[in-house]
N, C-alpha and C positions, 0 to 999 in steps of 0.2 A: 652726582655730577658725572657727566660723560666727557671723556677725553677723545677728541677727534684727530685722527692721523690719516689724512686722505690717501696718500700714496702707500701701496701700489694698487689698491682696489678702485680708487677714484682719481682720475687724471685730468689735468687742465690742458686745454687745446686752444691755440690762437689761430683764428682764421685770417689774420692779417700779418702773420709772421712777427717780426720785431717792429713793424711800422705802426705808428699811431699819428694820424693827422692832427689830432687835438694837442698832443705833446704837453700834457699838464706839467707845471713847474715842479710838482712834488714827485713825479714819476719819470717823465721823459722816456717812456717805453721800457723802463728797467724791469718791471714785473712780467713783461711779455717774454723776456729772454729765458725765463725758467719754464716756459710752456712748450708742449709739443706743437709743431707747426703743421697746419693743414690749410693751404691757401687756395683751395678750390673745393666745390661740393664733392667732386669725385674723390679727391684726396681725403676729405673728412670721412666719407663713407668707408673707403678701404682701410683707413687707419682704424676706424671703429671695429671693423671685422678682425683685424690683426690683434687689437687690444683685447677683444672679447675672447679670442682663442687663448690668450695669456692669462685669463682669469679676471680681467678688469670688469667691473660691474657698473661703473658710472662715469659720465663725462661732464666736466664743466667747460662749456663752450664760451670763449671770451675772445679778446683781441683789442686792437686799437680802435678808438672812436674817430668819427669824422668831425668836421667843424661844427656840426649841429649837436655833438655829444651822443651820436648814435653808433651802435655797432652795425656794420654792413651785413646783417644777418639774412636778409630776404632771399638771396640766391641759394642759401644753404637749407632753407626750410624743408624742401622736398627730401633732401638727404637725411635730415634729422628725423623725419617721419619714417623713412625706410629703416634707419638705425633702430628706432623704437620698435617698429613692428616686426622686423626680422631678427634682431639681436636681443631685444628686451632690456637694453641698458637704461639706467636712470639718467636723465638728461637735465642739467641745469644750465641756464644761459645768463651771462652777465651782459644784459642788452643795452644798458644806458637809456637815453631818452627814447620814448616810443610814442607813436600816435595811435589812435583807435584802430586803424586798419592793421597796423603791425601787431598790436596786442591780439587781435582776432586771429591773425595768421599764425602767431606763435602757439595759440591754443590748438588750431587745426593741425599743426605739425606734431602735436602730442608731446611737446616739451612739458616736463614735470614741474620744474621750479624756475622762477625768475629771481635772480639776485639783483636787488635794486637799491642804489645808494640814494638816500634821502638827504639832500643838501638844501637848506633854506637860507644859506648865507650868500648873499649876492657878491660879496668880496671874494669868497672862495671860488664861486662859479666864474666870475668875470676876470679876476686878476690872476688866479692860480690855475684854473682849468681852461682859460682862454676862450670861454664861452661869452663873447663880448655882448651879445644881445639876448642872453638868457638870465633868468633869475629864479628865485624860489618858487614863484607861481608856476613857471614852466615845469619845474621838477614835480610839483604836486599834480599837475594835469597828467603827466606821464604815469604817476603812481595810480591815479584814479582810473586811467584807461586800463592799466594792467589788472587792477582789482575787479573792475566791472566786466572786462571782456577777455582778459589774458588767461594764461595757463592756471591750473587749479591751485597752485601754491606760489605765493609771492612772499619772499623773505626780505624785508626791509633791512638795509645796512645803514648805520649812522657813523660817518667819518668823524672822529673826535680830534680836535686840536689842529685842524687844517687851516684855520685862520691865523696864520703866522705863529702857531704854537699856543694859541689860546682857545678856551672853550667859550663860544659866543652864542650861537643859535642852536646848539645841540639839544638843550632843554626843550626848546620850541619844537624841534623835529620829533623828539620823543612824545611830546604832548599830542602832536598831530597824528603820528603813527598809531598811538594807543587807541584813537577813535575807531580804527579799522579792526581792532582785536586780532592782531597778527599772532600766528602760532609761535613765531620766534622773532626776536630782534637781535641783530648782530652789530657789535661795536668794533670799529676799526680805529686804531690809535696811530696818529701820524708818526712816521718814522723817517728821520733824515737818511738820505742815501749816501753811504760811504762817508758819513760824518759831515756832509755838505748840507747847506740849507739852514733854515731856522731850527731851533731846538724843539723837542717834543713838548706837549703841554705839561704843566706842573702836575705832579702826582696827586696832590690834594684836590685839584680841579677834576681830575679823572675820577677819583674816589667819590667826590660829591655827585658827579653825574651818574655813576654806577648805582649809588644809593637811591637816587631819584628814580632811575630806570627800574630798579628792583621793585619799588613801590608802585610805579605807574603802569608798567607793562604787565598785562594779564597772562600773556604767553610766556614761553621760555626766553631766557636772556643768554646770549652767547658772546664770548670774547673771541673775535676772529683771528685770522692768521697774520694780520698786519699789526704789529706792536714792537716797540724798541726792545733790544736785548735787556736793558736795565729794568724795563717793566716786567719782563718775564721773571727776572730774578727777584724783584721786590713786590710786584703786584700779584702775580699768580699765586704764591703761597697764601696770601691774605684772602684772596677771593675764594680759593678752594677751602681753606680752613673755616671761613665764616659762612660758606654756602651762599655767596652773593652772585654766583653764576650757575646756570644749569648746564652750560656747555662751554668747553674751552678747547681751543685748537692748539695742537703741538706744545703741550706743557712739557717740562723736563721729565725724563724717565723716572728720576728719583721721586718726583711728586706723584706720579702715577702709582708707583710702588708703595710709597708712604701712606697715601690716602686710599689705596685700593680702588682707583678709578676704573670704571668700565671703559674699554677702548672701542671706538667705532671707526671703521676704515672708510669713512666717506666725508664729503663736504659737510660742514656744520649747518648748512641751510636746509637740509632735508627734513621733512616732517616725520613724525614717529612712524607713520604708516609705511614709509619707504626704507626704514633703517634695518629691518629684519635681516636682510642679506649681508649687512655690513658689520654686524656685531662680531 
């Protein structure tokens, strides 16, 4: 099993600062606050140059989404191509919903990886993400566009328990994803912010889903960076001991030492071909 600790070799950048037009009820821009800000293509390019000089080897480009669930990435694509060609950084993008044209443009910009959340639950999309006229079918259309015409590596993420703390359509999402034979599937577990909001999903529901994912997914299975503290304390040791995950992000240092986990200094979405410089 690999333990992923992204910082300081792999950093997250928000191209919208702390602002998100979508303003999902479970985030409200919270996760953007921990990212480095680069709110213009020029700012992103020069930030990448400074980071590369400091030894950074990869960027996760993210930010707030618009009302259509899209990251406003198009003005930045030329800068991303220059960053890739001149600096050789590994680039992953959390793009949100995309159309076929955007998928092709992301490929032309030489982005390596797209992190894409597969949500087939209309309640989550409409009530919690504020995507009033979107549903699971729209999510799948974006995924298909990325797989058919997007960058070479697409890393599906499955948000778990975002339906008011219950596991509802996640099994369906895993079933659909498995048809595409992804090299990795990443699970994100709903985490209340500062104790507010609905509680996280019951531990037994999460374990049932993980057991199903382990059987269903042919590629690697990863436990991503979003999960409650109590899950880290209770779930992480079980998953590591039983070998139910191939990758785990930010486990406790004591677990890394106890189980002699190999540490990788990158985002957990990277394929094996791109991990060499991050070991």
